[in-house]
C-alpha positions as CSV (number, residue, x, y, z in Angstrom):
1,V,0.0,0.0,0.0
2,D,1.5,3.4,-0.9
3,A,0.2,6.9,-0.7
4,G,-1.4,8.4,-3.8
5,H,-0.9,11.9,-5.1
6,G,-4.6,12.9,-5.4
7,T,-6.2,15.9,-3.8
8,A,-7.4,15.9,-0.2
9,P,-8.6,13.8,1.4
10,P,-5.6,11.6,0.8
11,H,-6.1,8.3,-1.1
12,F,-4.3,5.1,-1.1
13,K,-3.5,2.7,-4.0
14,L,-3.9,-0.9,-3.2
15,T,-2.3,-3.7,-5.2
16,L,-3.0,-7.3,-4.3
17,L,-2.0,-10.4,-6.3
18,G,-1.3,-8.5,-9.5
19,M,-4.6,-6.5,-9.5
20,R,-4.6,-3.0,-11.0
21,H,-4.1,0.0,-8.8
22,F,-7.3,1.5,-7.6
23,P,-8.0,4.4,-5.1
24,L,-9.4,3.7,-1.7
25,P,-10.4,6.2,1.0
26,R,-8.0,6.4,3.9
27,P,-8.9,3.3,6.1
28,R,-7.8,2.5,9.5
29,I,-4.2,1.5,9.8
30,S,-5.2,-1.8,11.5
31,L,-7.3,-2.8,8.5
32,L,-4.4,-2.1,6.2
33,L,-2.1,-4.2,8.3
34,I,-4.6,-7.1,8.2
35,L,-4.9,-6.9,4.4
36,L,-1.1,-6.8,4.1
37,L,-0.7,-9.9,6.3
38,V,-3.4,-11.8,4.3
39,A,-1.6,-10.8,1.0
40,V,1.8,-11.9,2.3
41,A,0.4,-15.2,3.6
42,H,-1.4,-15.9,0.4
43,G,1.7,-15.1,-1.6
44,A,3.8,-17.4,0.5
45,L,1.4,-20.2,0.0
46,L,1.1,-19.6,-3.7
47,S,4.9,-19.4,-4.0
48,R,5.2,-22.8,-2.2
49,R,2.7,-24.4,-4.6
50,I,4.6,-23.0,-7.6
51,Q,7.9,-24.3,-6.2
52,L,6.4,-27.8,-5.8
53,R,4.9,-27.6,-9.2
54,L,8.3,-26.8,-10.7
55,G,10.1,-29.3,-8.6
56,Q,11.9,-26.8,-6.4
57,G,12.1,-27.5,-2.7
58,H,11.0,-30.8,-1.2
59,P,7.4,-32.0,-1.6
60,P,5.7,-33.8,1.3
61,A,6.8,-37.3,2.0
62,H,3.5,-38.9,0.9
63,W,4.1,-37.3,-2.5
64,R,7.5,-38.7,-2.8
65,H,6.5,-42.2,-1.9
66,S,3.1,-42.4,-3.6
67,S,2.4,-45.1,-6.2
68,A,3.8,-44.6,-9.7
69,R,0.3,-44.6,-11.1
70,N,-0.4,-41.4,-9.2
71,V,2.7,-39.7,-10.5
72,F,0.9,-36.7,-12.0
73,A,-2.5,-36.7,-10.5
74,S,-3.7,-33.7,-12.7
75,A,-4.9,-36.2,-15.3
76,V,-5.2,-40.0,-15.4
77,P,-3.2,-41.5,-18.3
78,N,-5.3,-42.9,-21.1
79,D,-5.0,-46.5,-22.3
80,M,-2.2,-45.9,-24.8
81,Q,-0.2,-43.7,-22.5
82,T,-0.5,-46.3,-19.7
83,E,0.6,-49.0,-22.2
84,A,3.7,-46.9,-23.0
85,I,4.5,-46.0,-19.4
86,K,4.4,-49.7,-18.2
87,S,5.8,-51.3,-21.3
88,E,8.1,-54.2,-20.6
89,D,9.7,-54.3,-24.0
90,C,13.4,-53.9,-24.6
91,A,12.9,-51.2,-27.2
92,V,9.9,-48.9,-27.4
93,L,9.0,-46.2,-29.9
94,V,6.2,-43.9,-29.0
95,L,4.8,-42.2,-32.1
96,A,2.7,-39.2,-30.9
97,S,1.1,-36.3,-32.7
98,A,1.1,-32.8,-31.2
99,G,-0.6,-32.4,-27.9
100,T,-1.0,-36.2,-27.2
101,G,1.2,-36.1,-24.2
102,K,4.4,-37.9,-25.3
103,T,6.6,-35.7,-23.0
104,R,4.4,-36.4,-20.1
105,V,4.6,-40.1,-20.9
106,L,8.3,-39.9,-20.9
107,R,8.6,-38.3,-17.5
108,T,6.0,-40.6,-16.0
109,R,7.9,-43.5,-17.5
110,M,11.0,-42.3,-15.7
111,A,9.1,-41.9,-12.4
112,Y,7.6,-45.4,-12.9
113,L,11.0,-46.9,-13.3
114,L,12.3,-45.2,-10.2
115,L,9.3,-45.7,-7.9
116,K,7.6,-48.8,-9.1
117,R,10.4,-50.8,-10.6
118,Q,13.0,-49.6,-8.1
119,V,15.6,-48.9,-10.8
120,P,18.6,-47.1,-9.2
121,S,18.7,-43.5,-10.6
122,E,22.4,-43.9,-11.7
123,R,21.2,-46.7,-14.1
124,I,19.0,-44.3,-16.0
125,L,20.1,-42.1,-18.9
126,A,17.5,-39.6,-20.0
127,V,18.2,-37.4,-23.1
128,T,16.2,-34.3,-24.2
129,F,16.5,-32.0,-27.1
130,S,16.7,-28.7,-25.2
131,Q,18.0,-27.5,-21.9
132,H,14.5,-26.2,-21.0
133,A,13.1,-29.7,-21.6
134,A,15.8,-31.2,-19.4
135,Q,15.1,-28.8,-16.6
136,Q,11.4,-29.6,-16.8
137,L,12.0,-33.3,-16.8
138,Q,14.2,-33.0,-13.7
139,A,11.7,-30.7,-12.0
140,R,8.6,-32.8,-12.7
141,V,10.1,-36.1,-11.9
142,G,11.9,-34.7,-8.8
143,A,8.6,-33.3,-7.5
144,V,7.3,-36.8,-7.3
145,A,10.4,-39.0,-6.8
146,G,12.3,-36.6,-4.5
147,S,15.9,-37.7,-3.9
148,A,15.2,-40.9,-5.9
149,V,16.0,-39.0,-9.1
150,E,19.4,-37.8,-7.9
151,G,22.2,-39.5,-9.7
152,A,20.4,-40.0,-13.0
153,W,22.2,-38.9,-16.1
154,L,19.7,-36.4,-17.4
155,G,20.3,-33.6,-19.9
156,T,20.7,-32.7,-23.5
157,F,22.8,-34.6,-26.0
158,H,25.4,-31.8,-25.8
159,S,25.6,-31.8,-22.0
160,L,25.7,-35.5,-21.6
161,C,28.3,-36.0,-24.4
162,G,30.3,-33.1,-22.9
163,R,30.2,-35.0,-19.5
164,M,31.6,-38.1,-21.1
165,L,34.4,-36.0,-22.8
166,R,35.4,-34.4,-19.5
167,E,35.5,-37.8,-17.8
168,H,37.8,-39.2,-20.5
169,H,39.5,-36.0,-21.9
170,E,42.9,-37.5,-21.8
171,L,42.0,-40.3,-24.3
172,L,41.3,-37.6,-27.0
173,S,44.1,-35.3,-25.9
174,L,41.7,-32.7,-24.7
175,P,42.4,-30.3,-21.8
176,P,40.4,-31.1,-18.7
177,D,39.0,-27.6,-18.5
178,F,38.0,-27.2,-22.1
179,S,35.3,-24.6,-22.9
180,V,32.4,-24.6,-25.3
181,V,33.0,-21.8,-27.7
182,S,30.3,-19.2,-28.4
183,E,28.9,-18.7,-31.9
184,S,30.6,-15.3,-32.3
185,K,33.9,-16.7,-31.2
186,Q,33.5,-19.6,-33.7
187,L,33.1,-17.2,-36.6
188,E,36.1,-15.1,-35.3
189,I,38.4,-18.1,-35.2
190,L,37.2,-19.4,-38.6
191,R,37.8,-15.9,-40.2
192,E,41.4,-16.0,-38.8
193,V,41.9,-19.5,-40.3
194,L,40.5,-18.5,-43.7
195,V,42.8,-15.4,-43.8
196,A,45.8,-17.5,-42.8
197,H,45.0,-20.0,-45.6
198,R,44.2,-17.4,-48.3
199,S,47.0,-18.5,-50.5
200,T,45.8,-22.1,-50.4
201,L,42.3,-21.0,-51.3
202,Q,43.7,-18.8,-54.1
203,R,45.4,-21.9,-55.6
204,R,42.1,-23.8,-55.5
205,R,40.0,-21.0,-57.1
206,G,42.6,-19.3,-59.2
207,V,41.8,-15.9,-57.7
208,Q,42.3,-14.5,-54.3
209,P,39.1,-14.8,-52.3
210,L,37.5,-12.0,-50.5
211,I,36.8,-13.1,-46.9
212,T,33.4,-11.6,-46.2
213,G,31.1,-12.1,-43.2
214,K,28.7,-14.0,-45.5
215,L,31.5,-16.4,-46.7
216,V,32.6,-17.0,-43.2
217,A,29.1,-17.8,-42.0
218,E,28.4,-20.1,-45.0
219,T,31.7,-21.9,-44.5
220,M,30.9,-22.4,-40.8
221,S,27.5,-23.8,-41.7
222,V,29.0,-26.4,-44.0
223,I,31.5,-27.5,-41.3
224,L,28.8,-27.8,-38.7
225,R,26.6,-29.9,-41.1
226,W,29.5,-32.2,-41.6
227,K,30.0,-32.6,-37.9
228,E,26.3,-33.4,-37.3
229,R,26.7,-36.1,-40.0
230,G,29.6,-37.5,-38.0
231,L,32.3,-36.6,-40.6
232,T,35.7,-35.5,-39.5
233,A,38.3,-33.5,-41.4
234,E,40.3,-36.7,-42.0
235,Q,37.4,-38.5,-43.5
236,L,36.6,-35.7,-45.8
237,S,40.2,-35.5,-47.0
238,A,40.2,-39.2,-47.6
239,E,37.0,-39.0,-49.6
240,G,38.3,-36.4,-52.0
241,S,34.7,-35.5,-53.2
242,R,34.2,-32.6,-55.5
243,S,32.8,-29.5,-53.9
244,T,29.6,-28.0,-55.1
245,S,30.0,-24.5,-53.9
246,H,32.7,-21.9,-52.8
247,A,31.7,-22.3,-49.2
248,E,32.0,-26.1,-49.4
249,E,35.4,-26.0,-51.1
250,F,36.7,-23.5,-48.6
251,A,35.3,-25.6,-45.7
252,R,37.1,-28.7,-47.1
253,A,40.3,-26.7,-47.2
254,V,40.2,-25.3,-43.7
255,Y,38.2,-27.8,-41.7
256,G,41.3,-29.5,-40.2
257,A,43.0,-26.2,-39.5
258,Y,39.9,-24.9,-37.8
259,Q,39.7,-27.9,-35.5
260,R,43.3,-27.7,-34.6
261,T,43.0,-24.0,-33.7
262,L,40.0,-24.7,-31.5
263,F,41.8,-27.5,-29.6
264,R,45.0,-25.4,-29.3
265,R,43.0,-22.7,-27.6
266,G,41.1,-25.1,-25.3
267,F,37.8,-24.9,-27.2
268,L,35.2,-27.2,-28.6
269,D,32.0,-26.2,-30.4
270,F,28.6,-27.6,-29.7
271,S,28.8,-30.0,-32.6
272,D,32.1,-31.3,-31.3
273,M,30.2,-32.7,-28.2
274,A,28.4,-35.5,-29.9
275,L,31.1,-36.0,-32.5
276,G,33.8,-36.3,-29.9
277,A,31.8,-38.6,-27.6
278,T,31.0,-40.9,-30.6
279,Q,34.7,-40.9,-31.5
280,L,35.5,-41.7,-27.9
281,L,33.1,-44.7,-27.8
282,R,34.3,-46.0,-31.2
283,E,38.0,-45.8,-30.5
284,H,38.1,-46.9,-26.9
285,P,36.2,-50.2,-26.3
286,Q,36.8,-50.1,-22.6
287,V,34.9,-46.8,-22.4
288,L,32.1,-48.1,-24.4
289,A,31.9,-51.2,-22.2
290,K,31.8,-49.0,-19.1
291,Y,28.8,-47.0,-20.3
292,R,27.0,-50.0,-21.6
293,A,27.4,-51.7,-18.2
294,Q,26.4,-48.5,-16.4
295,F,22.9,-47.9,-18.0
296,D,19.9,-50.2,-17.8
297,H,17.4,-47.7,-19.3
298,V,17.8,-45.0,-21.9
299,L,15.0,-42.5,-22.4
300,V,15.0,-40.2,-25.4
301,D,12.7,-37.3,-26.2
302,E,12.1,-35.8,-29.7
303,L,14.0,-38.5,-31.6
304,Q,13.0,-36.9,-34.9
305,D,15.2,-33.9,-34.0
306,T,18.4,-35.9,-33.6
307,S,21.3,-35.7,-36.0
308,A,23.1,-38.6,-37.5
309,V,26.0,-38.4,-35.1
310,Q,23.7,-38.1,-32.1
311,Y,21.8,-41.1,-33.2
312,E,25.0,-43.0,-33.7
313,W,26.1,-42.1,-30.1
314,L,22.7,-43.3,-28.8
315,K,22.9,-46.6,-30.8
316,L,26.5,-47.3,-29.5
317,I,25.3,-47.0,-25.9
318,C,22.1,-49.0,-26.4
319,R,23.3,-51.8,-28.6
320,P,26.2,-54.3,-28.6
321,H,29.0,-53.5,-31.0
322,S,28.2,-56.8,-32.9
323,D,24.6,-55.6,-33.3
324,S,23.5,-59.0,-32.1
325,C,20.8,-58.0,-29.7
326,G,18.5,-61.0,-29.3
327,A,15.4,-58.7,-29.2
328,C,16.6,-56.9,-32.3
329,I,17.6,-59.5,-35.0
330,D,15.7,-59.0,-38.2
331,D,16.0,-57.6,-41.7
332,S,13.7,-54.8,-40.8
333,I,13.9,-52.2,-43.6
334,D,10.9,-53.9,-45.3
335,A,9.2,-54.3,-42.0
336,A,9.6,-50.6,-41.1
337,A,8.3,-49.6,-44.5
338,T,5.3,-51.8,-44.1
339,F,4.6,-50.4,-40.6
340,A,4.9,-46.8,-41.8
341,A,2.3,-47.4,-44.5
342,S,-0.4,-48.6,-42.0
343,P,-1.2,-47.1,-38.6
344,S,-2.7,-50.4,-37.4
345,T,0.3,-52.7,-38.2
346,R,2.2,-54.2,-35.3
347,F,5.3,-56.4,-35.4
348,A,4.3,-59.9,-34.6
349,A,7.8,-61.2,-33.7
350,P,8.3,-62.1,-30.1
351,R,10.0,-59.5,-27.9
352,A,12.2,-60.0,-24.8
353,P,10.7,-58.3,-21.8
354,L,12.9,-55.5,-20.4
355,W,13.0,-57.1,-17.0
356,S,14.4,-60.4,-18.3
357,A,18.0,-61.3,-18.0
358,A,18.0,-62.2,-21.7
359,A,17.1,-58.7,-22.8
360,R,19.4,-56.9,-20.4
361,A,22.4,-59.1,-21.5
362,H,22.2,-57.3,-24.8
363,G,22.5,-53.7,-23.5
364,A,20.3,-51.0,-22.2
365,C,16.6,-50.9,-22.9
366,V,15.7,-47.9,-25.0
367,F,12.5,-45.8,-24.9
368,C,12.0,-43.1,-27.5
369,A,9.3,-40.5,-28.1
370,A,9.0,-39.0,-31.6
371,D,6.8,-37.4,-34.2
372,D,8.4,-37.2,-37.7
373,D,5.9,-34.5,-38.7
374,Q,7.3,-32.1,-36.0
375,S,10.9,-32.2,-37.2
376,I,11.9,-28.6,-37.8
377,Y,15.7,-28.6,-37.2
378,G,16.9,-30.1,-40.5
379,W,18.7,-26.8,-41.2
380,R,21.2,-27.7,-38.4
381,G,21.6,-31.4,-39.1
382,A,18.5,-33.0,-37.6
383,D,17.3,-36.0,-39.6
384,R,13.8,-37.3,-39.0
385,A,14.8,-40.5,-40.9
386,N,16.4,-41.5,-37.6
387,V,12.9,-42.6,-36.5
388,L,12.9,-45.2,-39.4
389,R,16.5,-46.1,-38.6
390,F,15.4,-46.9,-35.0
391,L,12.9,-49.4,-36.3
392,S,15.6,-50.8,-38.6
393,D,18.3,-51.1,-35.8
394,F,15.8,-52.3,-33.2
395,A,13.8,-54.6,-35.4
396,N,11.4,-55.9,-32.8
397,A,10.8,-52.6,-31.1
398,R,7.3,-52.1,-29.8
399,V,5.6,-49.2,-31.5
400,I,2.9,-47.4,-29.6
401,R,0.8,-44.8,-31.4
402,M,-0.9,-42.0,-29.4
403,S,-3.5,-40.2,-31.4
404,K,-5.7,-38.4,-28.8
405,S,-4.7,-34.8,-28.7
406,Y,-5.5,-32.8,-25.5
407,R,-4.0,-29.5,-26.7
408,C,-5.1,-29.0,-30.3
409,S,-8.7,-28.1,-31.2
410,P,-10.5,-30.1,-34.0
411,H,-10.1,-27.1,-36.3
412,V,-6.3,-26.9,-35.7
413,L,-5.9,-30.7,-36.2
414,G,-8.0,-30.6,-39.4
415,V,-5.9,-27.8,-40.9
416,A,-2.6,-29.4,-39.9
417,Q,-3.6,-32.8,-41.3
418,A,-4.7,-31.1,-44.6
419,V,-1.4,-29.3,-44.8
420,L,0.6,-32.4,-44.1
421,S,-1.4,-34.7,-46.3
422,P,0.7,-34.0,-49.5
423,A,3.9,-34.0,-47.5
424,P,6.1,-37.2,-47.5
425,S,5.3,-38.3,-43.9
426,L,7.3,-41.3,-42.7
427,F,4.3,-42.7,-40.8
428,A,0.6,-42.5,-41.5
429,K,-1.2,-40.8,-38.7
430,L,-4.8,-40.0,-37.8
431,S,-5.2,-37.7,-34.7
432,Y,-8.4,-36.6,-33.1
433,S,-9.1,-33.9,-30.4
434,T,-10.8,-34.2,-27.0
435,K,-12.1,-30.6,-27.4
436,R,-15.6,-29.8,-28.6
437,E,-15.6,-28.4,-32.1
438,A,-18.3,-25.9,-31.1
439,D,-16.2,-24.5,-28.3
440,S,-13.1,-24.1,-30.4
441,P,-12.1,-21.0,-32.3
442,R,-11.7,-21.3,-36.1
443,V,-8.2,-21.2,-37.6
444,L,-7.5,-17.7,-39.0
445,L,-5.3,-17.4,-42.1
446,N,-3.5,-14.1,-42.5
447,A,-0.9,-12.9,-45.0
448,F,1.8,-10.3,-44.1
449,W,4.2,-8.2,-46.1
450,D,7.1,-9.0,-43.8
451,S,7.9,-10.2,-40.3
452,A,7.6,-6.7,-38.8
453,Q,4.0,-6.5,-40.0
454,E,3.3,-10.0,-38.6
455,A,4.9,-9.1,-35.2
456,E,2.8,-5.9,-35.0
457,W,-0.4,-7.9,-35.7
458,L,0.4,-10.5,-33.1
459,A,1.2,-7.8,-30.5
460,R,-2.2,-6.2,-31.2
461,Q,-4.0,-9.5,-30.8
462,M,-2.3,-10.1,-27.4
463,L,-3.3,-6.7,-26.2
464,L,-6.9,-7.2,-27.0
465,P,-9.2,-7.5,-24.0
């Protein structure tokens, strides 16, 4: 409560729980104190609830030790979600359209393993696409499982691969305190390398190249794409392929020098995380054996957004080097294509339950959530075909389709399916909404001259009462 600046008699402006300021006649001081105390108490209670919701602090003991089926009591899982959460198969692929709850299933699955199956947290590896998703997974599962989640390897591909590299830095001749270089520093280093190799580039092109910001950025983009495909400078030099653009030719000429400059200065870039960790596992069998023995369960969110090198890292950890997993033996390219063509097809081959010794003898059990129609990071190396590769590499994987959307209205789903229908989807899908069509707003189609006009229109819509 603070004094206003109106005319006499004095007024007060009262703000409670985000309400607008409004004038009040001067009340008794005792009444103001009571209102303040109520507001503080309410705010403290609200803050506590928010903390528990986000997984901060320690929830009550009866929350931490409740049954796994009550993990997130805000909504009871439907039949397909429950089937995924409690699946006993060695390899599971959850194919889920937008709003069907695949991320919720993933975190409930993790809580189920911790609380119901009593899997030690250090035996679980959970991989997400973004840092925000990793924080949400840690918070939501931690709010239920409490200290049971501590010790799990949980993070993004970059953070988990970086952790492996720090644990075994000496095997790749990396400094123990290496840093991840920023994007601006990357471009600065690459520009230096291009300038230093200008004579080499001149011999390749016949003229001295002009090192512009655009050329540096395009060359960096080519190098990062190669890294996401798992290609090192040595492999590209051995291939000797003909370059299709100036940027690709320059990238081929300076890729090795760029890497050596990074290492010399104690840097790695983000793409080096997965590339280096994959190299570590391939070249050092004892390290690969260590991680295969360490993890019983691997959980992966947004499989469609993984790059080739990230998927290879995942496969190395989950599968024996001989690729002789008893639950995964099959010539499955044709089987995967058959399944993709029909939403109702299920593999009929027998599967080894994940709790059986036979299944665990072949490596970690893997549980992936994906939607190939939501793959939007191809520009930075993501390959949605990894979803099909999963069915090829884990031939007898259990595929669970979730089609009931809780987030999207019937109108949104209808438009999305119409837009996607001519697109080359990897899997046939048919989603439906739980919302009433009559209660849902129609989809509005607008055209804008540029992004500024679009942003202005969006801002106006958000400011509407």
